[in-house]
Every structure is written in structure tokens, then in C-alpha cells.
N, C-alpha and C positions, 0 to 999 in steps of 0.2 A: 489357574485360579486356585492356588493352594499355598500352604505355608511351606517354608523351606523344610525339606524332609526331616531333619533332626536339628533341633536347637537345644542346647543344654546350658544352664548356668548353675554353678555349684558354689556355695559359700565355703571358703577354705583356701588353702594355698593354691597357687597356680604355677607349680614348678614346670620347668621344661623337662619333660619326661624322656629320659634316655638320651643318647647322643644322636638318635635318628631324626629328630625334628629338623625340618628345614626352615630357614628364616629368609624368605625371599628367593631361595633356590630350591631346585628339586633334590630329593633325597628321601628314601623311605626309612621308616622307623624300624627298629629291631623287633625282637619278639615281645618286648614289654607292651602293656596295653593301657589304654586310658580313657575314653570319653563318656558322654551321657546323652540321653535322647529326649525328644519331645513332639507334641502335636496340638494345634488349636487356633481358632480365630483370635487374633491378638486383643487382649484386654487393654483398657486404658488404666493407667496407674498413677497415683499422685504421691505415693510414698514408697521408699525402698522396702523390699521384703525383709523379714527378720533373718538372723543367721541360721545356718544349718538347714536351709530350705532350697529346693531346686524345682525348676519348672521344665516340663518336657513339651515340646511342640513338634508335631510331625506333619505329615502331608494330609491333604484333603482326600477323601475317599468316597466312593459310591455307597449306596445303602447296603447294609450287611445284616445278617441274622443277629438277633440280640443274644449275646452270650453273657453279658453282665447286666445285672438288674438296673433299670433306670430309676429305681427308688432310692438310690444313694443320695444322701444329702449331708449337710454339714453336721447334723446331729449324729448320723451314722458314722461319719468320719471321726468325730470325737470319741464315740463309743469304741470304734475300732482301735484308736490309739490308746484309750484307757484300759482296754481289755488285756494289754500286755503287761500291766502292773501286777506284781506278785508281792506277797508278804513273807517276811522271814524274821529271824532273830539274830541280833548282833551280840557281841560279848557284853555290851552294856545293858542289854535288855531287849524287849520286843520293839522292833522298828519296822518301818515299811521299806522294803528293798525295791527300788524302782527298776523295772526291766523295760522301760519305755524306749522306743526308738529315738535315736539322736537326730535322724535325718528324715525329711519329708521329700518324697519324689512324686510330683504330680504329672500324670500323663493326660494330654489334652489333644483330642483329634482335630481334624480339619473340616473343610466344607463337606456337608452331607455325611459326615462320619458319625460314629457312636462309640461308646466305651468298648464295644466288642472288637473294635479295631486293634485293641491293645491286649487281647487275651494271651497271646504268646509272649509278648514282651513282659507283661505283668507277672505271669507265672515264672518266666525264666529269671527275671530280676529278683523275685522273691527267693527263688532257689539258690541263686548265686550270691546274693547280698546278705541273706539272713535277717534276723529280727531287728537289727540295728537301723533298718530302713523301713519307714512306713511308705508303701507304694499305693497310690490312689489314682484310679482312672476317673476323670471327671465325666459326669453325665448330664450336666445342666444345659448343654448346648447341642444336644443330639439332633441329627437329621435336619429338618427344615428350619430349626431355630438358628442354624448357622447363617441364614440369609438375613437375619434381623439387623445386621451391622456389627462391626468389630467392637465398637464402644458398648453396644448393648450386650454382646456376648461377654465382654469384660466385666461388666457390672454383675451379670449373673454368676460368673466365676468367682468374683470377689465375695458374693453372698454365700457361695458354696464352700469356699475355702478361707482360711485365715490370712491368706496372702494371694497375690496374683502377680504374674510376670509373663510377659510375652513380647515377641518381636515378630513383625510380619513384613517381609520385603515383598516386592512384586515383580512379576515378569514384565519385561519392557514391551514386548510385542503381544498385545492382548486383543481379543476380539472386541470390536466396538459395541457389540450387542450385549456384552457382559452385564451391564447394569440392569438390563431388562430380564436377563436369565437368572441372575443371582441376587436380585433385589438390592437392598441397601448395601449389603456386604460387597456385591460386585462393583458398585460405584466407588466404594472406598478402596477396594483392591486395585482398581484401575485409575484411581486418583481423580475422579470426576465428581466427587462429593463436595457439597457446599457451594458457595458463591464463587464466581470466577476470580475475584480479588482476594479470596481467603485461602491460605495453604491447606491442602488436603490432609486428612487425618494421619495418613502414614508418614508424611513429611514431618508433621508435628511430633509423631512418636519417635522420630530419629533425633530428638533434641529435648531440652528442657524448655517448656513454654508455660504460658498461663494456664493451659488445660491440665498440665501435670508434669512432674519431674521424671519423664520417661527414661532419659539417658542416665540420670542419677540412680534410678531404680536398678537398671542393668549394671551400672558401675558398682553397686553395693555387693555384687558377687565377685569373688576373687578370681573365678575361672568361668569363662564363657566358651562353649564348644559348639561348632557348627558341623553338621554332617551334610554332605552335598553329593548328589549323583553327578558324575562327570558326563554321562551320556544316557540315552534311552529313557529319560524321564519326560513323559509327555505333558506333565503338569507344571514342573518348575525347572527352569534352566540352570545350568551349572553356575554361571556368574551371579544369578539372582540368589540362589541358596547359599553360596559361599561369600556373598558380599564382595565381589571383585569386579573390576572393570574388564572390558573385553581384552585390552592389552595385557592384563595381568594373568590371563589364562595361559598356561603352558601345557604342553603335552604331558599327560599323566603317565606314571609307570604302568606297565601292563601286568606286573607281578604283584600278587597280594602280599601283605605283611604276614610274617610267620604266625600261624595260629588264628588269623582273622581273614578268612576268605572274602575276597571282593573289597576289602579295605586296602587301598593302594598307596595312600600318602597321608602324612600328617604335617602340618605347617603351623608354627607359632607366628602370629602377626602382632607385633607390638603396637600400642596406640600411636596414632598420628594426630598431632595437634591441628586444629582447624577452627576457624571462626564460623563455620557453617553449621547446619544447613540454612539456606536462605530461600526466599520465594520472590525472585526478581520480577520486574514488570514483564519481561519477556515470557516468563512462565505463566503469569496471569493471562496474557493474551493467548498463549498456546492452550491453556486450560479452557478458556472461553470457546475457542475454535473446536476443541475436542468435544465440548458439551453440546454446542449448537450443530456441528456437523461431524458426527463421530465416524470419520473415515480412517482408514489405515494411515494415510498421509498425515492427518492432523494428530492422531494419537501417538504415532511414532515420534514426531517432533517434540511433543509435550513430554513423553516418557523419557526421552533422551536427556532433557533438562532436569527432570525430577530424579532420575537415576543417579546422576552425578551428585546432586545435593544430598540425597539420602545416604550415599556412600560416605560422603564427607562427614556426615553426622555420626553414623555408626562406627566409622573407623577411628573415632576419637577414643574408643575403648579397645583394649587388646582382645584378640580372639585366637582360639586354637581351631584350626580348620582341618577337618577330616574328609578326604576325598574317597568316594566309593565308586567302583566301576563294576557293573554286572555284564561286561562285554562277553565274558566266557560262560555266563549262566545259560541254562537250557532255554529259558524264556527271558532274554535280556530286555524285551520291551515291557516287562512287568516291573521294571526298576523302581518306579514310584512306590508301589506297595511292597516290593521286596525289602525296601529299606527298614520297615518296621514289622515285617512278616505278618501282614494283615490276616491272611488265612494260611495256617501252617502247611496244609497239604498242597498249596499252590505257590506260596511265596517263601518257602523255606530257604531259598538262596541267601536270604538276609540274616541267617542265624549267626554268621561270623560278625556281622555288624552289631547285633545285640550283645554278643559276647564281649566285643570291644567296649561297648557302652558300660556293661557291668564292671569290667576290670578297671575302666577309667574311674568309676565311682569309688571302687574300693581303694584305688591308688590315692584319690583325693582325700578319702577318709584317713588313710594312713599318714599322709603328709600333714594333715591337720593335727593328728594326735602327736606326731613327732614335734611339730612346731610348738604345740602347747606345752610339751614336756621340757622344752629347752628353756 
């Protein structure tokens, strides 16, 4: 019951970085770096985010000590952005020289999480990226508020920030008791929300529908990056976090990319045209069975149908997929929180992943500048 460990979308060019990308086949990337990161219950969105903005969504996490003030709000965010403006003098006279950041990076936690989940990532990205990036850890959906529903969390995030963006996929095999444990959010994550004949929220979020232009909002970004744990993640499976079918999973490399420990592979997946996703009658019947008798048998059948439809929807966009493996880490079973270094003293095995994220952002920024100058 968590978001894919890392999802990043960045406005700008989406070049195929280095010769090491694989496109449908295995092959590790060289020493160059590229990606970006994220965390949060998926918001609902009706319009694409503005240029030069990025959203980060990572995994859900258990309660943690508060390290970042929960008093952050939109006004504080604006003040933080405005505080980077300085004044100076040009040859023509006195003018205002803007030193405002060009990029916004929003870090959004998952279920039962809080802004403190991002302490390490926020500090490290600020150190590596400099003042041209405004990095903001959202606090509007902390802890129990994550159970209010994905759509409700999205509205709060929209109120907190000038834009919102998110994608939440789900694990196929889920505990039937999830709706009772995680409230409205649990029902949405496991696709049992709404009437039996109505598509669940997450299926609608893999498309453009009357509720919102979700896919178009994602498509407004030139680059979309997924980070996925290939194993040892007790919250989110590899195929879920990487938007792949079971047959598309191949044995990952055992060796890390140069300079990025535990990052084992990068693949660019071009968009695949599709008329999906759909909500066929078979799915409606399976949903009703899963709602009325939430057994493993009923939920598995329903999720198998929905998984394929959601993949067809999301694969209409191109993705860069970064595979991460903590098999050689001292505590490999902490993979879920290692991904974003929730507690530095315990999850520092993910430092190489965060470095990969930072370098990806810098590379995207450089590509945008070069493209603009041409």
C-alpha cells in the first residue's frame, strides 16, 4: 500500500542519456547520471502543470519523528521563493536582478509519512543542485491525513502548491482488509472504491476522462522517470513500481552503475499507442465480487484485469525506468525506505540513488539550456 518508490517528471528535454540506455533489452548505463525522485498519495489533476516544475513521489512510510515543520504552507512557499531575489545595478541604471530559482521540485511522502521522510533527500538535493532549484517538502497530507483518499489528498496538495502532479499505481496482490485498515485511501489503492459499475479512481487517473485530464497532465512533462526496487521491497513490487507486465521483467544486472551504488539499470521505454484503458463488463463483475466478498481469489482476478488496463493507459507516454537493487546492502530488506534514505543512520544505502536523482536533474537542466540556445 504505497506509491512507487520514486516517480519523477521534469519539464525539459528528454534525451537518451549516454549510450548505456537499454531499449527493450538489458544493458547498463555508463558513468553518466540522470534521474529524479518523488513521494505521495496521488492527487487528482484537471490541468497540466506549468513548465519548469517537477513532482516527486516516493514510498509510503511509517510514523517518524518530525524534522521539518508542519507549518509550511503556500504562503511560506512563496516567501521562500521570493527570498532569493536580490537587487543590483545594470549599466543602464538601477534594476532588479532576479536570482529566483528556475525549477520547482516538490517532495511528497506516501501513506503515514511526513515531510521528515525527506530530510536527507532535501538537504542533499539542495547541496548538489544549488539555488537554481526550489526544493519543497509538502506537509499538507502528513500521517493520518493520508487515509482520507487520494482525491482529497490531491486537493490539499493543490491548495498548498501552485501545481500538482502524481501517479499512483497499485500492487496486484493486496490484502482484502486494506479498505478497513487504510480508510478511503485503502479502497482507492486496491480499486474497490465507488459503485461496481464505475471505474475506480486509479484507472481513471491512467487516462483522460471527465474527472480530469490526468494523462495529458503527465504528458505535459518532457521527461518522466520511475525508480523501482527490483527486490526486497515489502510495500511495492517491481512490476508495479516500474509499470511493467510480469513477462516484461527480466533478470536485472547484479553490478551497480559507476558512481551510483545499487542503481543497476536504466531503460528508456518509448510511448506505445493504445485505445485504453477501459472498464469492461468483466471488470465490473469482478469489482462487485471483490467488494461483496473480499477474498484473495476475488481480488486477484479483479486486479489482473485492472493491471493490464492501467498499464495500457500509462504506457501511452514514454518513461525512463531506473532499476535499483539493494541485494548487496547490509540490510537489503529495508529497500523500501533505503530508496529515499528515510533515516540517514539506518537507510544510507540509498545515497547512490539520491546522487543519481540529483545528477539527472542537473542533466535535464543542461539539456534544456542547450536546446533553448539553439
